[in-house]
N, C-alpha and C positions, 0 to 999 in steps of 0.2 A: 039408700046408700049410693045408688047411681047418681042421684041429683047432687050429692055432696061432692062428687069427683068429676064426672064426665063433662058437664057443660063448661065449667071454668077451665079445667085443664085442656080441653079441646080448643077453647078460645085462645089460651096461651100458646098452644102449638101452632095455631093459625098465625099468630103474631110472629112466632119464632121463624116459621118457614117464609113468611112474607118478608121478614127482615133480611134473611140470608140470601134470598133470590131476587129481591127488588133491584139489585144492580143490573140484572138483565134487562129490566124495563128502563132503568135510568140510562143505559147505554143508547137506547133508541132516541133519547132526547138530548144528545150532545155531550155526554160525560167525557168521552175520550178527547174530543176537540177542545173542551173548555179547560181541562187540566193538563192538556198537551202530553198525552200518553199514546203510545203506539198500540196496535192490536196485540202484539206479544206481551207488552207490559200489562195490558188489561187482563190477559189470560193468567199472568203471574199473580195478580191481585186476587183472582178467583182461587188460585191454587193454595196460597198461604192460609186462607180460611180453613181449608180442609186438613191441612197439616196440623195446625194448632188444635183443631177440633178432635183429631185422632189422638194426639198426645195426651189430652186431659180427660178423656172419657172414662177410663177405668178408675183413676183416682177420684173422679167426681162421684161415681157410684158408691165408692167406699165412704167418702165424706157424707153422702146422702144418708146412709144407714147409721152412721155414728153421730151426725149433727142434727138429724131430723129433717124431713121434707119441708115442714112449715117454715124453716129458716133458710135452708140451703137453696131451694128452688127459687123463692122470691128474691134472694140476694143476687143470685146469678142473673136473673131476669132484669132486675133494675140496672145492673152494671152494663149488660149488653144493650139495653135501651139507650143508655148514655153514649155507648160506642156508636150505635146506629145514628143518633142525632149528630154526633161529631162528624160522621161520614159525610154529612151534607155541608160541612164547613171546610173541607179540605181544598187545597189549591194546587197540589202537585202529586206526583207519583209516590214519593216517600210517605206522605201523609196518608194517602189511601191505603198503601201497603200496611202501615202500622195499625190502622184502625181495623182493617180486615182480619189481621192476626188476632187482635184482642176480641173481636166479635166472635171468631171461631172458638177461642179459649172459653168464653163465658157462656156460649150457647151449647157447648159440648155435653154438659151433663143433663140437659133437659129431656131429650127424647129417650135415651136409655134409662134415665132416672125415673121417668113416669111409667115406662113399660115395666120396669122392675117393681115400682110402687103398686101398679095394678095387680101384678102377679102375687103380691103379698096380701091382697084383699079378695081376689076372685078364684073360684075353682077353675080347673083346667078347661072344663066344658063351658065356662062362662067368659073366659078371657078374650077369645077371638073377636066377638062382636064388639066388645068395649074397645079393644085395640083398633078395630076397623073404624069405629066412629072417630076415635082420637086421631088416627093416622089420616083419615079422609080429609082432615083439615088442611093437609098439604095440597089436596086438589082444590079445596075451596079458596085457599090463599092464591093458587095459580089463577083461578077464575077472577077472584076479587082484585088480585094484584094488577091484572090487565085493565080492569075497569077503573081502579083507583089511579093507576098511572095515567090513563087517558084523561081522567078528571083533573088531576093535579097539574097536568101539563099546561092547563089554562092559567096557572099561577106564575108561569115564567115571567120574570122581570119584577115581580113583587118583592120589595125590599132589596132590590138589586141582585136577587138570587135567581139562577136559571131553574127551569122546571125540574131537572134531575135532582138538584139540591133539596127542593121542597119535598120530593118523594122521600128522601132519607130523613129529613128533619121531622116531618109530620108523623111518619110511621114510628120513629124513635120516641117521640114524646108520648104517643099512645102506649108504647111498650113500658116506658118508665112508670106511667100511672098504673098500668096493670100490675107491674112488679110490686109496687108499694102496697096496692090493695091485697095482693096475694099473701102478705104476712098475716092477714086476718082471715083469709078464706081457705088456703090449702091446709088439709088435714095431715095427721101423722099416721103411723102404722097401727094396726088393730089393737095391739097391746097397750097403746098410750093415747089413742084418738079420744079427744074430749067430747065429741058429740054422741058417743055411745054410752048406753047404760051398762051396768055390770052384766045384766042378763043378755043384752045384745052382743056384748064383747065375747062372752063365753060361747054363744051360739055361733058366731062367725069363726072363732078359733077352732071350735070342734068341727065345723063344716070343712075347714081347710085341712085339719088333721085327717079326717075321713077320706079326703081326696088325695092323701099322700104327702101333704106338706107338714112334715113332722117338726120342722124348725120354726113353725109359727109361734110357738110358746116362748121363743127367745133363743138367741144364739150369740154367744160372745165372739168377738172377732178373733180369728186366729189365722196366721199366714198360711196354714195348711189348706184353707179353703181356696186360696188363690192358686196354690199348686195343684189342687184337685181339678180345678178348671183347666189349667194349662196342660195337664196330663190326659185330659179326656178327649178322645178322638172327635166326639160330637162338636166340641168347641171349634175345632179347626175346620171341619166341614161346614159348620154354620157360618163361619167367617167367609168362606168361599161363596156360599149361597147369598149372604148379605151383600157381598161385593157385586154379585151378578145383577141385583136390581138397583142398588144404590148408585152404581156408575151411570146407568141409563137415567135414573131419577134426576140426578143433578144436571145431566146434559139436557134432559127434557125441560126441566124448570128454568134453566138459565138461557136456553137457546131456542125454545119453541117460538117465541115472538120473532126472533131474528130469522128463523127458518121460513116462517110464513111470510114475513116481510120481504125476504130476498126472492121468494118464488114469484109473488105477483101483487103484493099489497103494500099500502102505506103503513107508517109506524102505528098510528092509532087504529087503523083497520086490523093490523096484525094482532095487537093486544086484544081487541074485541073478538076476533075470530078464534082466539085461544080459549075464550070463556066456555063455549059448549063442550069442548074437549074435557075440561076439568070437571064440569058438571056430570058428564057421562062417567068419568073415572071415579067420582065420589059415590055415585049410586052403585056402581059395580063393586067398589071396595066394601061397602056396608053389606051388600047382598052376599058376597063371598064370605065375609066374616060371620054372618048369621048362619048360613048353611054349613060352614066348616065346623062351627060349634055344635050344630044339630047332628051332623053326621060323624064328626070326630076324625075324619081322614084328611088332615090338613095337607099332607104331602101330595095327595092326588089332586086336590084343588090347585096346588102350586103348579103341577105339571100342565094342567089345562091352561092356566093363566100364562105361564111362560111360553107354551107353544103358540098361543095367540100373539104374544109380543114378538116372538121370532118371526112369525108371518108378517107382522107390521114392518119390522126392520128389513126383511128381505125385499119388500116392496119399496121402501124408502131408499134402499141402496141401489136398486135397479131402475126405479121410475124416473121418467123425464116429463111427466105430466102433472101439472099443478093440482088438479082436482083429485087425482089418484093419490098423490103424496099427502094431501090433506086428509083423505080418508084413512091412509095408513097410519097417521099420527094417532087416530082413535084406537087402532089395534095395538099400537105400541103402548099407549096409556093403559089398555086393558091388561097388558102383560106386566107392567111395572107396579102400578099402585095397589091392586089387590094383593100382590105377592108380599109387599112390605109388611102389612098388618098381619097377614096369615102366617108368614114365616117367623116374625118376631114373637107372636104368640106360641108358635111351635117350639122355638128355642126355650122359652120360659116354661112351657108345659113339660119338657123333658129334662129339666134340671132341678134337683132338689137340694136344699140347703140354701138359706137366704143369702149368705155371702157368696157362695159359689154361683148361685143364679145371677146375682148382681154383676159379678165379674164376667160370666159367660155372655150375658146379654150385652154388657158394655163392650167386650172384645169384638163380638159379632157386629154390633152397630158401628163401633169405632172403625173397624177395618172396612166396613161398607162405605162409611162416609169418607174415608181416605181416598176412595176411588173418584170422588169429586175432583181431586187434584189431577186425575187423568182426563176425566170427561171435560173439564174446563179448558183443556188444551187441544182437543181434537177437532173442534169446530172452528177451523181457521178461516180468516177472511178470504184467503186466496182460493178456498174451495167452494165459494158461493157460485150459483144459488142452490146446488143440489147436495153439497156436503157428503159426498160419497164415503170418504174416509171415516168421518165421524159416525155415520150410520153403521158402517161395517164393524167398527169397534164395539158399538152398542149391541149389535147382533152377536158378536163373539161373547160378550158379557152374559147375555141372556141364555145362550147355548150352554155356557159354563154353569149357570144356575140350574138348568134342566138336568144336567149330569149330576150335580151336587145333590139335588133333590132325590134322584134315583138312588144315589149312594146312601143317603140318610134313611130312606124308606127301607132299603134292603138291610142295612146295618141294624136298625132298630128292630125290624122283624126278626132277624136272626138272633139278636140278643134276648128278645122276649121268649123265643123258642128254647134257648139254652136254659133260661130260668124256669120254664115250664118243666123241663126235663130234670131239674134239680142240680144242674152243673154249677150253679152259682151259690148254692145253699151254704150258709155259715154254720159253724158248730156252736150250739148254745149249751153252755154248761153252768153249773153253780159252784163256784169256788173249788172245793177239794175234788170234785168229780173230774177236773181237768187231768188229774194224774192217772185216771183209769181208762183213758181213751184207747181204743184199739188202733191198729196201724192205719186202717182205712180212714178213720176219723181224724187222726193226726195229719195225714196227708191232705185231707179236705180242709183242715184248720189252717195249714200253711198256705194254701191257695186262696181261700175265701175268708179267712179270719175266724177267730174264736171270741165269743162274747158271753157275758153272764146273763143277758136277757135279749129278747127280740127287740125291745125298745132301744137298748144300747146299740144294737147292730144297725138299726135303721137310722138312728141319729148320727152315728159315726160315719156311715157309708153314703147317706143321702140317696141319690138315684142309683147308686151302685148296689144297694141292698137287694137281695134276691127276691123280696116280695114286691118290689117296685116294677110297674109295667109302663113301658114307653108308649106314647101315642103316635100312630103313624099318620 
């Protein structure tokens, strides 16, 4: 099953992240000068990507469930590949702005969509490592993006196009090809996946039911699932946590080459020196994902990672030494990248109901990605070479994530204890017996609900069902 999903979807996410962040590498090769834009205008083009990305994430996850992954994901990818290619043909600020908006729109459904897709196939104890492999492609794209940009820079002048244009054009063409191939490669959800035999399908669906995913056998769309997500306190705390690592993520991806370059290196050397940072982050992300699945305490892994990231940004904010700042970038990466996969798996682990899970994951990831609009504006040209303001803001983000993780751990633990004490128990009755309830049972029914069977209670309430236990 892993071979059906992980390699290809990870490769697609590699292309997705490469496409959205390659503008940081293109900047080093004369993008601003050639299309006559100021530093502030460049920052605005980064910002509009994240605004459109945020607007369309939740609708995209609903379309994914209704239209099927094998159609929706390849369609989005093919269109954003076209946008990426066109980005290499722009000649002015307005053109770049428009293409970045469209790129954000069509990329918006991929990461939350695939995360939701994985959660519909894997048990809660299996999801983290798979999500880590998938998410680590962001680090691989960071490493490969620097190498690729350094190589493509040698094409400057070919066909009358500058080096930065070829970065966009070639990467966009690869994305279009991958998107078209995906119509035949990407699979659907377990209940309709064509590669499964009937016996395999039953085994997977029973495995998920035993893990608490009662909606795996099918769930018709109802607007109440959206409202369930919006009324759940976990959704809002998850959004804060996602913001805490996504803000630094995009600052890291977009500006690491510039930070290294401004401190003491040439453009090509800066791209090359960013490679080992991303390799380190990739290995650490997969390691954390594996052990978080094994131990089950994702929140505590988050605390260690985020504390490491805080240390890195404290050093970056205060350091005036190039070698020390370069070392601190490794610590920052250790705080950002493992937290993404670990937290996203944590959100999915603690949300039951396929549509509710889709909305919750999309809201968290969407709000997190919106922080790219902030991060893309805080590394200002006038703050070179040390970017004190930008680093201080990223430190504030990660500190916020540390606090949000503590709140989630405490809140989930307290809720599990309430359920153990029976404070969330529903009243289960069979038709006419509802009329014979005593006063205490009636009071309990008003608070926790009354159902004709346990199965009806858990399908109606999802993760709010008294028998459901949250993972810390």
